[in-house]
N, C-alpha and C positions, 0 to 999 in steps of 0.2 A: 286477251285473257290468261294465255301461258304464263307471261310475263309476270302478272300478279300473283298467279300460285306459286309459282318459285320465288317470287321475294317475300310471297308470306312465309315460304317454308323456310328460307334462310332466316327470317325474324325467329321461327319456332326453334330452329337449331340455336340460336344464341340464347334464348331461355333456357333450352336444355342442357347446353354446357356449362353454364352457368350454375344451374342447380347440380349438376356430377360434379362440379368443382368445390363447392360448397360441403356437400357431403363425403367429398374426399377429405375436404379439411376438418370437419367434425370427425370424422374416423382417426385421423392423426394425433387429435388433442387427446382422444382416449388412450389411443395407442401409447403416447407419448407418458401420460401421466401413469399409465400402467408400469411401463418400463422405470418410471422414476420410483414406483414404489416398491419394485422388486428388488432394483439396485441397491436400496438403502436396508433391506432385510440381508441377515447371513443366510448364505445359502452352503447346505452339508455336501459333502462331497457324496455321489452316488455313483452308482455303475452305469454304464450307458447302455440303454437297450435298445438293440438294433431291430426295430420294425421290420418287417416281411411286407414288401409292397402288393397288395391285394392285386389281383388278377383283373383284366377288366372283362365284365360280362358281357356288353355289348356297346356298339358305339351310337345306336338309335334305341331309347326305349320301345319294346314292342307295343305296337297299337297307334305309334305317333307317324303319320304318315302326309305327304305333302299334295294330296290326291286336290285338296279343295284349291291351293294355289295353282296347280296344274292345270286343272279345268279353268280356272279364271286366265290364265296365261293363254292357254289353245283358244280363248272367244267360246268357250261352252257354257260360261255363266252368263247369265244376261250384263249389259254393258253397264247398267247401276252401278253395279256391284264396285264398279273404281271407285267411284265418287263416294260411296259409303264406306269404303275400306280403309282408301287412300287419302280421301279428300282432295282427291286430283281427277281430270279426266286421263283416259288412255292415252290419247297423244301427248300429253304434257307428260304423263310417266315417263313416257318412250324418248322424248325429248331430254329430261333428266337424267334418263341411263347413257343418251348417247354423250351427254356432257361431263359426266361423271366417268367413264369406261376408263379413261387412261389412268386414273387413281385410285379404281377398284379391282382393275382385273388381277387376279393371282394366277400364278405358275401352276402347272401341272406336273404333277411328281407321280414317283410310283405309289404313294401312298393314297389315301381316300379323295376324290375329285373335289375340288374347292366348289364353293358355292358361286355361282354364275353373278353378274354384275346385277340382273334384273332382280334376283332373289334377294340378294343385299339391300337394295333399296326399297324393296316391298318388305321386307321384315323391318327396317328402320322405320318407314311411312308408318305400317301398321300399330307399332308399339307408338308412335308418337300420336297418332291419331285418336286412340283410347286412350285407357286409363292408366295403360303403361304397367302392365303385367307379364313378367318373362315367362312364366308358365303357360299364359294363354297364346301368347305369341307362337312358342315352341311348339305347343299342339297343333297351331293354325298350318305352319310350315313343315312339320315333321322333322326339327331338328333339337339340339340339346339346349338346355338354358343358358350354359355357357358359351354357346356359340352366338345365341341373342344377343347377349352381352358385350361379346365383344366385335359383332358386327354394326351392333347401334352407336358403340363409340368410334369405329373406324367411317362410317357414312357420316356420320355427323360432324366429325373432324374436317374430312374431305369437303363436305358441304359449306362450312364455315370459312377456312380457307381459301378455296378455291373458287368459288360462285357467289359467296358474300359482300366481297369487296367489288364484284362487279354488279350484282343487282342492287345492293342497300348502299346506297352514298348520296351524298349531299350533291348540290350544284357546285362546280367548280370554275364556270364561266359567267360573264353576264348574258350571253345569249341563253344560256340555261335556266338563270333565274328570271329573264325576261318570259322564258317560255311559261315557268311556273304562274308567273304573276298573271298571263292575259288566260291561262287555261284557268285556274281558279276565278276569274273575273267572269269569263264567258263560259262557263258550267253551272258556278254554283253561286255567282254573284257577289264575293269578296272581292274589295280592291285593294291590291297593295299585300297580297297575301301568297306564302310560297310554300307553307304545310299547316297540318294539321297535328296538334300537339296532345297528346293524352297518356295517361298510366295506368298502371294494373296492378295487383298483388298478386305474385307466385308463391303459394303456401308451402313451407319448410319445415325441417324438423327443427325444434329448440335448440338453438346451440350451446353450449355449454360455458361461453365467456360473453359478457356482453349481451346476454338475450335479450335485455330490456331494449335495446337498438332497433331490433328486430320486430316489436311487439307494435302491431299496428292500428289502428284507431278500431278495428272491429273485436280487438282482443287475441288475436292469430299470430302467430310466427310466420314473416314473408319477406322476399325479396321485391323491392318497388323496381318494374319494368317503364320505360318512357319510350314511347315508338313517336315518331312523325311521318305521317304520309303526304303525298301530294295530290293532286285534284283527279289523280287515275286512280286513287285508292293503293298506291304501292308504296313499300316502305322508302325512304330515303333515310334513315337513321333508325337504331336501336340501342338504346343505353340500358345495361343489365350489371348494376352493380351497386345500387342503394339500398339499404336496409330498410324494412318496413315502415319504421318510425319516422322516416325523413318524409316531410311534407312536398305536397307537388312544387310549390312556387321556389322553393330552394332549388331542387333538381333543375328545373327550366331556367332559371336564373344562372345556375353555374354552368350549365352545358352551353346555352346560347351565348 
């Protein structure tokens, strides 16, 4: 069960990173168009106004406390809270922390104490498991919204680059293929099968260019996501690149 949960997490991370890259691309397109617009206009000379840097009022907004997370981490809250809020059990969460600890541990300096590995992973899982609101996550863990943004990107990158190739991979040897074929026949009754393929749509913001390519059959802008699972319900391949208007048959034919 632990392997399945971590494999599903890696698949969700791949989808989240693709959406982040798409959002960044849309932002860069808008920025470049604004730069072109202003570069073509004559700019009058003006005096430089040196703005005085605003003094920081506080590091953390008053009222934001990590009390809920501390109670959960110290086993004061009920054990079902782990599955409800992080989509995984506490043992799986601890295993994930140990595998990512070498890549997420921060150095302690004379400044503020850095977030520990458990808190970083908990923030990321809480963000991915829910509707993805920075303010809500910041209030739950007693941190700033910018801290949530940096932490989610950092943990997602570590999971996709370090754990993704290990947990999500296609069979590379004849023995692995034979194991998948025999497993599908034994547990599900399908002969000569190594994986189940299906796709889903992840809704995105309307792109500025070629937006019709992302308009799916339901009239929404999306990115097509294709997943391949073995007989144990573990992801063996995830493809996140096709626009929403692309038919499923084209994705599967080109990939396989």
